[in-house]
mmCIF file of the N, C-alpha and C atoms, coordinates in Angstrom:
data_MODEL
# 
_entry.id   MODEL 
# 
loop_
_atom_site.group_PDB 
_atom_site.id 
_atom_site.type_symbol 
_atom_site.label_atom_id 
_atom_site.label_alt_id 
_atom_site.label_comp_id 
_atom_site.label_asym_id 
_atom_site.label_entity_id 
_atom_site.label_seq_id 
_atom_site.pdbx_PDB_ins_code 
_atom_site.Cartn_x 
_atom_site.Cartn_y 
_atom_site.Cartn_z 
_atom_site.occupancy 
_atom_site.B_iso_or_equiv 
_atom_site.pdbx_formal_charge 
_atom_site.auth_seq_id 
_atom_site.auth_comp_id 
_atom_site.auth_asym_id 
_atom_site.auth_atom_id 
_atom_site.pdbx_PDB_model_num 
ATOM 1   N N  . MET A 1 1  ? -0.177  -3.420  -6.075  1.00 0.00 ? 1  MET A N  1 
ATOM 2   C CA . MET A 1 1  ? 0.305   -4.038  -4.780  1.00 0.00 ? 1  MET A CA 1 
ATOM 3   C C  . MET A 1 1  ? 1.159   -5.096  -4.578  1.00 0.00 ? 1  MET A C  1 
ATOM 4   N N  . GLU A 1 2  ? 1.285   -5.464  -6.124  1.00 0.00 ? 2  GLU A N  1 
ATOM 5   C CA . GLU A 1 2  ? 2.533   -6.619  -6.122  1.00 0.00 ? 2  GLU A CA 1 
ATOM 6   C C  . GLU A 1 2  ? 3.632   -6.285  -6.023  1.00 0.00 ? 2  GLU A C  1 
ATOM 7   N N  . ILE A 1 3  ? 4.077   -4.746  -6.532  1.00 0.00 ? 3  ILE A N  1 
ATOM 8   C CA . ILE A 1 3  ? 5.463   -4.290  -6.567  1.00 0.00 ? 3  ILE A CA 1 
ATOM 9   C C  . ILE A 1 3  ? 5.507   -3.633  -5.398  1.00 0.00 ? 3  ILE A C  1 
ATOM 10  N N  . LEU A 1 4  ? 4.589   -3.804  -4.370  1.00 0.00 ? 4  LEU A N  1 
ATOM 11  C CA . LEU A 1 4  ? 4.969   -3.478  -2.912  1.00 0.00 ? 4  LEU A CA 1 
ATOM 12  C C  . LEU A 1 4  ? 4.833   -4.340  -1.905  1.00 0.00 ? 4  LEU A C  1 
ATOM 13  N N  . THR A 1 5  ? 4.654   -5.807  -2.398  1.00 0.00 ? 5  THR A N  1 
ATOM 14  C CA . THR A 1 5  ? 4.891   -6.473  -1.268  1.00 0.00 ? 5  THR A CA 1 
ATOM 15  C C  . THR A 1 5  ? 6.263   -7.317  -1.001  1.00 0.00 ? 5  THR A C  1 
ATOM 16  N N  . LEU A 1 6  ? 6.204   -7.673  0.589   1.00 0.00 ? 6  LEU A N  1 
ATOM 17  C CA . LEU A 1 6  ? 7.550   -7.634  0.909   1.00 0.00 ? 6  LEU A CA 1 
ATOM 18  C C  . LEU A 1 6  ? 7.539   -8.790  1.417   1.00 0.00 ? 6  LEU A C  1 
ATOM 19  N N  . PRO A 1 7  ? 8.557   -10.216 1.816   1.00 0.00 ? 7  PRO A N  1 
ATOM 20  C CA . PRO A 1 7  ? 9.039   -10.280 -0.074  1.00 0.00 ? 7  PRO A CA 1 
ATOM 21  C C  . PRO A 1 7  ? 7.919   -10.756 -0.891  1.00 0.00 ? 7  PRO A C  1 
ATOM 22  N N  . PRO A 1 8  ? 8.474   -10.741 -2.118  1.00 0.00 ? 8  PRO A N  1 
ATOM 23  C CA . PRO A 1 8  ? 9.602   -11.028 -2.318  1.00 0.00 ? 8  PRO A CA 1 
ATOM 24  C C  . PRO A 1 8  ? 10.359  -10.201 -2.946  1.00 0.00 ? 8  PRO A C  1 
ATOM 25  N N  . SER A 1 9  ? 10.042  -8.586  -3.039  1.00 0.00 ? 9  SER A N  1 
ATOM 26  C CA . SER A 1 9  ? 10.753  -7.581  -3.122  1.00 0.00 ? 9  SER A CA 1 
ATOM 27  C C  . SER A 1 9  ? 11.364  -7.136  -2.175  1.00 0.00 ? 9  SER A C  1 
ATOM 28  N N  . GLU A 1 10 ? 12.513  -6.535  -2.229  1.00 0.00 ? 10 GLU A N  1 
ATOM 29  C CA . GLU A 1 10 ? 12.993  -5.682  -0.950  1.00 0.00 ? 10 GLU A CA 1 
ATOM 30  C C  . GLU A 1 10 ? 12.960  -4.461  -1.148  1.00 0.00 ? 10 GLU A C  1 
ATOM 31  N N  . ALA A 1 11 ? 12.973  -4.083  0.078   1.00 0.00 ? 11 ALA A N  1 
ATOM 32  C CA . ALA A 1 11 ? 12.406  -2.863  0.380   1.00 0.00 ? 11 ALA A CA 1 
ATOM 33  C C  . ALA A 1 11 ? 12.853  -1.513  -0.490  1.00 0.00 ? 11 ALA A C  1 
ATOM 34  N N  . SER A 1 12 ? 13.768  -1.204  -1.257  1.00 0.00 ? 12 SER A N  1 
ATOM 35  C CA . SER A 1 12 ? 14.951  -0.327  -1.606  1.00 0.00 ? 12 SER A CA 1 
ATOM 36  C C  . SER A 1 12 ? 14.071  -0.546  -2.780  1.00 0.00 ? 12 SER A C  1 
ATOM 37  N N  . ARG A 1 13 ? 14.267  -1.860  -3.465  1.00 0.00 ? 13 ARG A N  1 
ATOM 38  C CA . ARG A 1 13 ? 14.025  -2.309  -4.549  1.00 0.00 ? 13 ARG A CA 1 
ATOM 39  C C  . ARG A 1 13 ? 12.061  -2.216  -5.198  1.00 0.00 ? 13 ARG A C  1 
ATOM 40  N N  . ALA A 1 14 ? 11.308  -1.969  -4.205  1.00 0.00 ? 14 ALA A N  1 
ATOM 41  C CA . ALA A 1 14 ? 9.984   -1.635  -3.930  1.00 0.00 ? 14 ALA A CA 1 
ATOM 42  C C  . ALA A 1 14 ? 9.772   -0.208  -3.864  1.00 0.00 ? 14 ALA A C  1 
ATOM 43  N N  . HIS A 1 15 ? 10.750  0.587   -3.042  1.00 0.00 ? 15 HIS A N  1 
ATOM 44  C CA . HIS A 1 15 ? 10.374  2.171   -3.101  1.00 0.00 ? 15 HIS A CA 1 
ATOM 45  C C  . HIS A 1 15 ? 10.506  2.436   -4.484  1.00 0.00 ? 15 HIS A C  1 
ATOM 46  N N  . ASN A 1 16 ? 11.731  1.862   -4.779  1.00 0.00 ? 16 ASN A N  1 
ATOM 47  C CA . ASN A 1 16 ? 12.345  2.824   -6.518  1.00 0.00 ? 16 ASN A CA 1 
ATOM 48  C C  . ASN A 1 16 ? 11.522  1.960   -7.909  1.00 0.00 ? 16 ASN A C  1 
ATOM 49  N N  . ASP A 1 17 ? 11.133  0.930   -7.770  1.00 0.00 ? 17 ASP A N  1 
ATOM 50  C CA . ASP A 1 17 ? 9.539   0.162   -8.441  1.00 0.00 ? 17 ASP A CA 1 
ATOM 51  C C  . ASP A 1 17 ? 8.224   1.210   -8.395  1.00 0.00 ? 17 ASP A C  1 
ATOM 52  N N  . PHE A 1 18 ? 7.855   1.496   -7.169  1.00 0.00 ? 18 PHE A N  1 
ATOM 53  C CA . PHE A 1 18 ? 7.028   2.244   -7.040  1.00 0.00 ? 18 PHE A CA 1 
ATOM 54  C C  . PHE A 1 18 ? 6.764   3.362   -7.477  1.00 0.00 ? 18 PHE A C  1 
ATOM 55  N N  . SER A 1 19 ? 8.151   4.496   -7.510  1.00 0.00 ? 19 SER A N  1 
ATOM 56  C CA . SER A 1 19 ? 8.430   5.619   -8.268  1.00 0.00 ? 19 SER A CA 1 
ATOM 57  C C  . SER A 1 19 ? 8.401   5.546   -9.637  1.00 0.00 ? 19 SER A C  1 
ATOM 58  N N  . GLU A 1 20 ? 8.644   4.435   -10.200 1.00 0.00 ? 20 GLU A N  1 
ATOM 59  C CA . GLU A 1 20 ? 8.515   3.870   -11.306 1.00 0.00 ? 20 GLU A CA 1 
ATOM 60  C C  . GLU A 1 20 ? 7.632   4.569   -11.995 1.00 0.00 ? 20 GLU A C  1 
ATOM 61  N N  . TYR A 1 21 ? 6.492   3.441   -11.167 1.00 0.00 ? 21 TYR A N  1 
ATOM 62  C CA . TYR A 1 21 ? 5.302   3.117   -11.669 1.00 0.00 ? 21 TYR A CA 1 
ATOM 63  C C  . TYR A 1 21 ? 4.195   4.455   -11.433 1.00 0.00 ? 21 TYR A C  1 
ATOM 64  N N  . LEU A 1 22 ? 4.344   5.185   -10.997 1.00 0.00 ? 22 LEU A N  1 
ATOM 65  C CA . LEU A 1 22 ? 3.884   5.867   -10.707 1.00 0.00 ? 22 LEU A CA 1 
ATOM 66  C C  . LEU A 1 22 ? 4.014   7.136   -11.652 1.00 0.00 ? 22 LEU A C  1 
ATOM 67  N N  . VAL A 1 23 ? 5.648   7.041   -12.006 1.00 0.00 ? 23 VAL A N  1 
ATOM 68  C CA . VAL A 1 23 ? 5.524   8.250   -13.464 1.00 0.00 ? 23 VAL A CA 1 
ATOM 69  C C  . VAL A 1 23 ? 5.326   7.602   -14.528 1.00 0.00 ? 23 VAL A C  1 
ATOM 70  N N  . ARG A 1 24 ? 5.621   6.512   -15.158 1.00 0.00 ? 24 ARG A N  1 
ATOM 71  C CA . ARG A 1 24 ? 4.636   5.651   -15.863 1.00 0.00 ? 24 ARG A CA 1 
ATOM 72  C C  . ARG A 1 24 ? 3.312   5.858   -16.126 1.00 0.00 ? 24 ARG A C  1 
ATOM 73  N N  . THR A 1 25 ? 2.596   5.177   -14.992 1.00 0.00 ? 25 THR A N  1 
ATOM 74  C CA . THR A 1 25 ? 1.105   5.317   -15.536 1.00 0.00 ? 25 THR A CA 1 
ATOM 75  C C  . THR A 1 25 ? 0.219   7.077   -14.826 1.00 0.00 ? 25 THR A C  1 
ATOM 76  N N  . LYS A 1 26 ? 1.080   7.568   -14.506 1.00 0.00 ? 26 LYS A N  1 
ATOM 77  C CA . LYS A 1 26 ? 0.577   8.678   -13.539 1.00 0.00 ? 26 LYS A CA 1 
ATOM 78  C C  . LYS A 1 26 ? -0.989  8.391   -13.384 1.00 0.00 ? 26 LYS A C  1 
ATOM 79  N N  . ASN A 1 27 ? -1.034  6.985   -12.664 1.00 0.00 ? 27 ASN A N  1 
ATOM 80  C CA . ASN A 1 27 ? -2.168  6.680   -11.506 1.00 0.00 ? 27 ASN A CA 1 
ATOM 81  C C  . ASN A 1 27 ? -2.069  7.401   -10.214 1.00 0.00 ? 27 ASN A C  1 
ATOM 82  N N  . THR A 1 28 ? -3.133  7.917   -10.141 1.00 0.00 ? 28 THR A N  1 
ATOM 83  C CA . THR A 1 28 ? -3.233  8.851   -9.080  1.00 0.00 ? 28 THR A CA 1 
ATOM 84  C C  . THR A 1 28 ? -3.711  8.290   -7.713  1.00 0.00 ? 28 THR A C  1 
ATOM 85  N N  . ILE A 1 29 ? -2.986  7.557   -6.812  1.00 0.00 ? 29 ILE A N  1 
ATOM 86  C CA . ILE A 1 29 ? -3.082  6.804   -5.839  1.00 0.00 ? 29 ILE A CA 1 
ATOM 87  C C  . ILE A 1 29 ? -3.249  7.751   -4.430  1.00 0.00 ? 29 ILE A C  1 
ATOM 88  N N  . CYS A 1 30 ? -3.932  8.298   -3.808  1.00 0.00 ? 30 CYS A N  1 
ATOM 89  C CA . CYS A 1 30 ? -3.853  8.926   -2.848  1.00 0.00 ? 30 CYS A CA 1 
ATOM 90  C C  . CYS A 1 30 ? -3.121  8.987   -1.812  1.00 0.00 ? 30 CYS A C  1 
ATOM 91  N N  . GLY A 1 31 ? -2.458  7.539   -1.113  1.00 0.00 ? 31 GLY A N  1 
ATOM 92  C CA . GLY A 1 31 ? -1.640  7.481   -0.431  1.00 0.00 ? 31 GLY A CA 1 
ATOM 93  C C  . GLY A 1 31 ? -0.129  7.225   -0.999  1.00 0.00 ? 31 GLY A C  1 
ATOM 94  N N  . ARG A 1 32 ? 0.094   7.735   -1.979  1.00 0.00 ? 32 ARG A N  1 
ATOM 95  C CA . ARG A 1 32 ? 1.487   7.755   -2.886  1.00 0.00 ? 32 ARG A CA 1 
ATOM 96  C C  . ARG A 1 32 ? 2.387   8.186   -2.014  1.00 0.00 ? 32 ARG A C  1 
ATOM 97  N N  . HIS A 1 33 ? 2.622   9.069   -1.376  1.00 0.00 ? 33 HIS A N  1 
ATOM 98  C CA . HIS A 1 33 ? 3.607   10.104  -0.600  1.00 0.00 ? 33 HIS A CA 1 
ATOM 99  C C  . HIS A 1 33 ? 3.827   9.332   0.788   1.00 0.00 ? 33 HIS A C  1 
ATOM 100 N N  . PRO A 1 34 ? 2.513   8.843   1.467   1.00 0.00 ? 34 PRO A N  1 
ATOM 101 C CA . PRO A 1 34 ? 3.112   7.893   2.808   1.00 0.00 ? 34 PRO A CA 1 
ATOM 102 C C  . PRO A 1 34 ? 3.771   6.934   2.644   1.00 0.00 ? 34 PRO A C  1 
ATOM 103 N N  . ILE A 1 35 ? 2.918   6.212   1.408   1.00 0.00 ? 35 ILE A N  1 
ATOM 104 C CA . ILE A 1 35 ? 3.534   5.055   0.755   1.00 0.00 ? 35 ILE A CA 1 
ATOM 105 C C  . ILE A 1 35 ? 5.123   4.412   1.060   1.00 0.00 ? 35 ILE A C  1 
ATOM 106 N N  . GLY A 1 36 ? 5.361   6.146   0.131   1.00 0.00 ? 36 GLY A N  1 
ATOM 107 C CA . GLY A 1 36 ? 6.880   6.261   -0.227  1.00 0.00 ? 36 GLY A CA 1 
ATOM 108 C C  . GLY A 1 36 ? 7.610   6.132   0.923   1.00 0.00 ? 36 GLY A C  1 
ATOM 109 N N  . VAL A 1 37 ? 7.354   7.194   1.701   1.00 0.00 ? 37 VAL A N  1 
ATOM 110 C CA . VAL A 1 37 ? 8.000   7.730   3.401   1.00 0.00 ? 37 VAL A CA 1 
ATOM 111 C C  . VAL A 1 37 ? 7.984   6.072   3.736   1.00 0.00 ? 37 VAL A C  1 
ATOM 112 N N  . LEU A 1 38 ? 6.862   5.237   4.143   1.00 0.00 ? 38 LEU A N  1 
ATOM 113 C CA . LEU A 1 38 ? 7.043   3.737   4.692   1.00 0.00 ? 38 LEU A CA 1 
ATOM 114 C C  . LEU A 1 38 ? 8.056   3.116   3.853   1.00 0.00 ? 38 LEU A C  1 
ATOM 115 N N  . LEU A 1 39 ? 7.611   2.914   2.493   1.00 0.00 ? 39 LEU A N  1 
ATOM 116 C CA . LEU A 1 39 ? 8.662   2.124   1.859   1.00 0.00 ? 39 LEU A CA 1 
ATOM 117 C C  . LEU A 1 39 ? 10.592  2.762   2.312   1.00 0.00 ? 39 LEU A C  1 
ATOM 118 N N  . GLY A 1 40 ? 10.615  3.876   2.282   1.00 0.00 ? 40 GLY A N  1 
ATOM 119 C CA . GLY A 1 40 ? 11.858  5.089   2.470   1.00 0.00 ? 40 GLY A CA 1 
ATOM 120 C C  . GLY A 1 40 ? 12.138  4.231   3.802   1.00 0.00 ? 40 GLY A C  1 
ATOM 121 N N  . ALA A 1 41 ? 11.586  4.575   4.671   1.00 0.00 ? 41 ALA A N  1 
ATOM 122 C CA . ALA A 1 41 ? 12.169  3.949   6.356   1.00 0.00 ? 41 ALA A CA 1 
ATOM 123 C C  . ALA A 1 41 ? 12.244  2.629   6.335   1.00 0.00 ? 41 ALA A C  1 
ATOM 124 N N  . LEU A 1 42 ? 11.517  1.346   5.473   1.00 0.00 ? 42 LEU A N  1 
ATOM 125 C CA . LEU A 1 42 ? 11.704  0.015   5.582   1.00 0.00 ? 42 LEU A CA 1 
ATOM 126 C C  . LEU A 1 42 ? 13.226  -0.621  5.074   1.00 0.00 ? 42 LEU A C  1 
ATOM 127 N N  . SER A 1 43 ? 13.827  0.665   3.839   1.00 0.00 ? 43 SER A N  1 
ATOM 128 C CA . SER A 1 43 ? 14.517  0.740   3.176   1.00 0.00 ? 43 SER A CA 1 
ATOM 129 C C  . SER A 1 43 ? 15.718  0.701   4.275   1.00 0.00 ? 43 SER A C  1 
ATOM 130 N N  . GLU A 1 44 ? 15.806  1.905   5.023   1.00 0.00 ? 44 GLU A N  1 
ATOM 131 C CA . GLU A 1 44 ? 17.057  2.115   5.834   1.00 0.00 ? 44 GLU A CA 1 
ATOM 132 C C  . GLU A 1 44 ? 16.622  1.205   6.773   1.00 0.00 ? 44 GLU A C  1 
ATOM 133 N N  . LEU A 1 45 ? 15.714  0.567   7.601   1.00 0.00 ? 45 LEU A N  1 
ATOM 134 C CA . LEU A 1 45 ? 15.984  -0.579  8.559   1.00 0.00 ? 45 LEU A CA 1 
ATOM 135 C C  . LEU A 1 45 ? 16.451  -2.025  7.857   1.00 0.00 ? 45 LEU A C  1 
ATOM 136 N N  . GLU A 1 46 ? 16.134  -2.283  6.723   1.00 0.00 ? 46 GLU A N  1 
ATOM 137 C CA . GLU A 1 46 ? 16.388  -3.450  5.291   1.00 0.00 ? 46 GLU A CA 1 
ATOM 138 C C  . GLU A 1 46 ? 17.916  -3.149  5.859   1.00 0.00 ? 46 GLU A C  1 
ATOM 139 N N  . ASN A 1 47 ? 18.032  -1.890  5.805   1.00 0.00 ? 47 ASN A N  1 
ATOM 140 C CA . ASN A 1 47 ? 20.340  -1.793  5.346   1.00 0.00 ? 47 ASN A CA 1 
ATOM 141 C C  . ASN A 1 47 ? 20.503  -2.032  6.304   1.00 0.00 ? 47 ASN A C  1 
ATOM 142 N N  . GLY A 1 48 ? 19.615  -1.719  7.892   1.00 0.00 ? 48 GLY A N  1 
ATOM 143 C CA . GLY A 1 48 ? 20.433  -2.068  9.108   1.00 0.00 ? 48 GLY A CA 1 
ATOM 144 C C  . GLY A 1 48 ? 20.209  -3.213  9.415   1.00 0.00 ? 48 GLY A C  1 
ATOM 145 N N  . GLY A 1 49 ? 19.373  -4.199  8.676   1.00 0.00 ? 49 GLY A N  1 
ATOM 146 C CA . GLY A 1 49 ? 19.944  -5.472  9.033   1.00 0.00 ? 49 GLY A CA 1 
ATOM 147 C C  . GLY A 1 49 ? 18.497  -6.214  9.609   1.00 0.00 ? 49 GLY A C  1 
ATOM 148 N N  . ARG A 1 50 ? 17.375  -5.307  9.146   1.00 0.00 ? 50 ARG A N  1 
ATOM 149 C CA . ARG A 1 50 ? 15.897  -5.527  9.874   1.00 0.00 ? 50 ARG A CA 1 
ATOM 150 C C  . ARG A 1 50 ? 14.961  -5.703  8.772   1.00 0.00 ? 50 ARG A C  1 
ATOM 151 N N  . PRO A 1 51 ? 15.057  -6.692  8.087   1.00 0.00 ? 51 PRO A N  1 
ATOM 152 C CA . PRO A 1 51 ? 14.294  -6.469  6.777   1.00 0.00 ? 51 PRO A CA 1 
ATOM 153 C C  . PRO A 1 51 ? 12.381  -7.177  7.226   1.00 0.00 ? 51 PRO A C  1 
ATOM 154 N N  . ALA A 1 52 ? 11.459  -6.344  6.811   1.00 0.00 ? 52 ALA A N  1 
ATOM 155 C CA . ALA A 1 52 ? 10.208  -6.354  6.902   1.00 0.00 ? 52 ALA A CA 1 
ATOM 156 C C  . ALA A 1 52 ? 9.459   -7.004  5.998   1.00 0.00 ? 52 ALA A C  1 
ATOM 157 N N  . GLU A 1 53 ? 8.306   -7.566  6.486   1.00 0.00 ? 53 GLU A N  1 
ATOM 158 C CA . GLU A 1 53 ? 7.221   -7.944  5.490   1.00 0.00 ? 53 GLU A CA 1 
ATOM 159 C C  . GLU A 1 53 ? 6.201   -7.257  4.924   1.00 0.00 ? 53 GLU A C  1 
ATOM 160 N N  . ILE A 1 54 ? 5.550   -6.948  4.023   1.00 0.00 ? 54 ILE A N  1 
ATOM 161 C CA . ILE A 1 54 ? 4.107   -6.259  3.782   1.00 0.00 ? 54 ILE A CA 1 
ATOM 162 C C  . ILE A 1 54 ? 3.048   -6.772  3.545   1.00 0.00 ? 54 ILE A C  1 
ATOM 163 N N  . LYS A 1 55 ? 2.335   -7.645  4.696   1.00 0.00 ? 55 LYS A N  1 
ATOM 164 C CA . LYS A 1 55 ? 1.205   -8.670  4.316   1.00 0.00 ? 55 LYS A CA 1 
ATOM 165 C C  . LYS A 1 55 ? -0.445  -8.019  4.174   1.00 0.00 ? 55 LYS A C  1 
ATOM 166 N N  . TRP A 1 56 ? -0.857  -8.264  2.653   1.00 0.00 ? 56 TRP A N  1 
ATOM 167 C CA . TRP A 1 56 ? -2.044  -7.120  2.418   1.00 0.00 ? 56 TRP A CA 1 
ATOM 168 C C  . TRP A 1 56 ? -3.244  -8.539  2.933   1.00 0.00 ? 56 TRP A C  1 
ATOM 169 N N  . VAL A 1 57 ? -3.926  -7.414  3.818   1.00 0.00 ? 57 VAL A N  1 
ATOM 170 C CA . VAL A 1 57 ? -5.472  -7.728  4.474   1.00 0.00 ? 57 VAL A CA 1 
ATOM 171 C C  . VAL A 1 57 ? -6.110  -7.943  3.496   1.00 0.00 ? 57 VAL A C  1 
ATOM 172 N N  . ARG A 1 58 ? -6.792  -6.978  2.654   1.00 0.00 ? 58 ARG A N  1 
ATOM 173 C CA . ARG A 1 58 ? -7.985  -6.537  2.085   1.00 0.00 ? 58 ARG A CA 1 
ATOM 174 C C  . ARG A 1 58 ? -7.774  -5.605  0.812   1.00 0.00 ? 58 ARG A C  1 
ATOM 175 N N  . TYR A 1 59 ? -8.555  -5.998  -0.476  1.00 0.00 ? 59 TYR A N  1 
ATOM 176 C CA . TYR A 1 59 ? -8.852  -5.155  -1.481  1.00 0.00 ? 59 TYR A CA 1 
ATOM 177 C C  . TYR A 1 59 ? -10.186 -4.981  -1.955  1.00 0.00 ? 59 TYR A C  1 
ATOM 178 N N  . GLU A 1 60 ? -10.642 -3.572  -2.106  1.00 0.00 ? 60 GLU A N  1 
ATOM 179 C CA . GLU A 1 60 ? -12.258 -3.630  -2.474  1.00 0.00 ? 60 GLU A CA 1 
ATOM 180 C C  . GLU A 1 60 ? -11.876 -2.407  -3.928  1.00 0.00 ? 60 GLU A C  1 
ATOM 181 N N  . GLN A 1 61 ? -12.837 -2.576  -4.768  1.00 0.00 ? 61 GLN A N  1 
ATOM 182 C CA . GLN A 1 61 ? -13.190 -1.739  -5.704  1.00 0.00 ? 61 GLN A CA 1 
ATOM 183 C C  . GLN A 1 61 ? -14.456 -0.945  -5.286  1.00 0.00 ? 61 GLN A C  1 
ATOM 184 N N  . SER A 1 62 ? -14.580 -0.072  -5.364  1.00 0.00 ? 62 SER A N  1 
ATOM 185 C CA . SER A 1 62 ? -15.797 0.993   -5.422  1.00 0.00 ? 62 SER A CA 1 
ATOM 186 C C  . SER A 1 62 ? -16.754 0.759   -6.932  1.00 0.00 ? 62 SER A C  1 
ATOM 187 N N  . SER A 1 63 ? -16.271 0.083   -7.510  1.00 0.00 ? 63 SER A N  1 
ATOM 188 C CA . SER A 1 63 ? -17.003 -0.300  -9.056  1.00 0.00 ? 63 SER A CA 1 
ATOM 189 C C  . SER A 1 63 ? -16.083 -0.689  -9.840  1.00 0.00 ? 63 SER A C  1 
ATOM 190 N N  . LYS A 1 64 ? -16.134 -1.959  -10.954 1.00 0.00 ? 64 LYS A N  1 
ATOM 191 C CA . LYS A 1 64 ? -15.740 -2.448  -12.179 1.00 0.00 ? 64 LYS A CA 1 
ATOM 192 C C  . LYS A 1 64 ? -15.610 -1.727  -13.458 1.00 0.00 ? 64 LYS A C  1 
ATOM 193 N N  . CYS A 1 65 ? -14.269 -1.655  -13.747 1.00 0.00 ? 65 CYS A N  1 
ATOM 194 C CA . CYS A 1 65 ? -14.278 -0.887  -14.880 1.00 0.00 ? 65 CYS A CA 1 
ATOM 195 C C  . CYS A 1 65 ? -14.483 -1.862  -16.046 1.00 0.00 ? 65 CYS A C  1 
ATOM 196 N N  . PHE A 1 66 ? -15.341 -1.235  -16.845 1.00 0.00 ? 66 PHE A N  1 
ATOM 197 C CA . PHE A 1 66 ? -15.411 -2.025  -18.014 1.00 0.00 ? 66 PHE A CA 1 
ATOM 198 C C  . PHE A 1 66 ? -14.751 -1.588  -19.484 1.00 0.00 ? 66 PHE A C  1 
ATOM 199 N N  . ASP A 1 67 ? -14.809 -0.125  -19.725 1.00 0.00 ? 67 ASP A N  1 
ATOM 200 C CA . ASP A 1 67 ? -14.372 0.816   -20.549 1.00 0.00 ? 67 ASP A CA 1 
ATOM 201 C C  . ASP A 1 67 ? -13.333 1.462   -19.687 1.00 0.00 ? 67 ASP A C  1 
ATOM 202 N N  . ILE A 1 68 ? -12.576 2.553   -20.370 1.00 0.00 ? 68 ILE A N  1 
ATOM 203 C CA . ILE A 1 68 ? -11.533 3.227   -20.407 1.00 0.00 ? 68 ILE A CA 1 
ATOM 204 C C  . ILE A 1 68 ? -11.916 4.202   -19.915 1.00 0.00 ? 68 ILE A C  1 
ATOM 205 N N  . ARG A 1 69 ? -13.284 4.614   -20.098 1.00 0.00 ? 69 ARG A N  1 
ATOM 206 C CA . ARG A 1 69 ? -13.774 5.692   -20.009 1.00 0.00 ? 69 ARG A CA 1 
ATOM 207 C C  . ARG A 1 69 ? -14.434 5.933   -18.481 1.00 0.00 ? 69 ARG A C  1 
ATOM 208 N N  . ASP A 1 70 ? -14.420 4.470   -18.158 1.00 0.00 ? 70 ASP A N  1 
ATOM 209 C CA . ASP A 1 70 ? -14.677 4.261   -16.494 1.00 0.00 ? 70 ASP A CA 1 
ATOM 210 C C  . ASP A 1 70 ? -13.576 4.768   -15.442 1.00 0.00 ? 70 ASP A C  1 
ATOM 211 N N  . SER A 1 71 ? -14.464 4.709   -14.621 1.00 0.00 ? 71 SER A N  1 
ATOM 212 C CA . SER A 1 71 ? -13.638 5.145   -13.074 1.00 0.00 ? 71 SER A CA 1 
ATOM 213 C C  . SER A 1 71 ? -14.066 4.513   -11.934 1.00 0.00 ? 71 SER A C  1 
ATOM 214 N N  . SER A 1 72 ? -12.857 4.245   -11.550 1.00 0.00 ? 72 SER A N  1 
ATOM 215 C CA . SER A 1 72 ? -13.204 3.594   -9.551  1.00 0.00 ? 72 SER A CA 1 
ATOM 216 C C  . SER A 1 72 ? -12.535 3.670   -8.710  1.00 0.00 ? 72 SER A C  1 
ATOM 217 N N  . VAL A 1 73 ? -12.617 3.796   -7.444  1.00 0.00 ? 73 VAL A N  1 
ATOM 218 C CA . VAL A 1 73 ? -11.523 4.362   -6.368  1.00 0.00 ? 73 VAL A CA 1 
ATOM 219 C C  . VAL A 1 73 ? -11.214 2.494   -5.660  1.00 0.00 ? 73 VAL A C  1 
ATOM 220 N N  . SER A 1 74 ? -10.056 2.227   -6.328  1.00 0.00 ? 74 SER A N  1 
ATOM 221 C CA . SER A 1 74 ? -9.480  0.813   -4.757  1.00 0.00 ? 74 SER A CA 1 
ATOM 222 C C  . SER A 1 74 ? -9.085  1.316   -3.561  1.00 0.00 ? 74 SER A C  1 
ATOM 223 N N  . TYR A 1 75 ? -9.658  0.379   -2.621  1.00 0.00 ? 75 TYR A N  1 
ATOM 224 C CA . TYR A 1 75 ? -9.014  0.858   -1.525  1.00 0.00 ? 75 TYR A CA 1 
ATOM 225 C C  . TYR A 1 75 ? -8.361  -0.629  -0.616  1.00 0.00 ? 75 TYR A C  1 
ATOM 226 N N  . ALA A 1 76 ? -7.139  -0.340  -0.148  1.00 0.00 ? 76 ALA A N  1 
ATOM 227 C CA . ALA A 1 76 ? -6.113  -1.747  0.223   1.00 0.00 ? 76 ALA A CA 1 
ATOM 228 C C  . ALA A 1 76 ? -6.026  -1.497  1.430   1.00 0.00 ? 76 ALA A C  1 
ATOM 229 N N  . SER A 1 77 ? -5.629  -2.615  1.968   1.00 0.00 ? 77 SER A N  1 
ATOM 230 C CA . SER A 1 77 ? -4.894  -2.346  3.759   1.00 0.00 ? 77 SER A CA 1 
ATOM 231 C C  . SER A 1 77 ? -4.096  -3.484  3.738   1.00 0.00 ? 77 SER A C  1 
ATOM 232 N N  . ALA A 1 78 ? -3.129  -3.126  4.188   1.00 0.00 ? 78 ALA A N  1 
ATOM 233 C CA . ALA A 1 78 ? -2.009  -4.043  4.912   1.00 0.00 ? 78 ALA A CA 1 
ATOM 234 C C  . ALA A 1 78 ? -1.021  -3.524  5.911   1.00 0.00 ? 78 ALA A C  1 
ATOM 235 N N  . TYR A 1 79 ? -0.269  -4.387  6.604   1.00 0.00 ? 79 TYR A N  1 
ATOM 236 C CA . TYR A 1 79 ? 0.427   -4.345  7.920   1.00 0.00 ? 79 TYR A CA 1 
ATOM 237 C C  . TYR A 1 79 ? 1.718   -4.985  7.261   1.00 0.00 ? 79 TYR A C  1 
ATOM 238 N N  . VAL A 1 80 ? 2.644   -3.956  8.456   1.00 0.00 ? 80 VAL A N  1 
ATOM 239 C CA . VAL A 1 80 ? 4.499   -4.659  8.603   1.00 0.00 ? 80 VAL A CA 1 
ATOM 240 C C  . VAL A 1 80 ? 4.201   -5.622  9.281   1.00 0.00 ? 80 VAL A C  1 
ATOM 241 N N  . LYS A 1 81 ? 5.318   -6.536  9.100   1.00 0.00 ? 81 LYS A N  1 
ATOM 242 C CA . LYS A 1 81 ? 5.702   -7.335  10.165  1.00 0.00 ? 81 LYS A CA 1 
ATOM 243 C C  . LYS A 1 81 ? 7.225   -7.466  9.922   1.00 0.00 ? 81 LYS A C  1 
ATOM 244 N N  . PHE A 1 82 ? 7.698   -7.392  10.989  1.00 0.00 ? 82 PHE A N  1 
ATOM 245 C CA . PHE A 1 82 ? 9.300   -8.167  11.320  1.00 0.00 ? 82 PHE A CA 1 
ATOM 246 C C  . PHE A 1 82 ? 9.948   -9.050  11.745  1.00 0.00 ? 82 PHE A C  1 
# 
């Protein structure tokens, strides 16, 4: 979520960092494709002089992980503000 926060990051940088994060961690984020599309669109708007903010509203987990074998599903919600 820190990678995706605008500002301090810029949309184009967040787009690149998010892609690198997915490759590096192999994290199975269900919304990775829509997030990528959103960041791509925000990058284009930013290049046109319309920077945006991404504001996080809520974050929850289905359970806490205490061991490498534990699993959990995380839920996050945010909105975009111009």
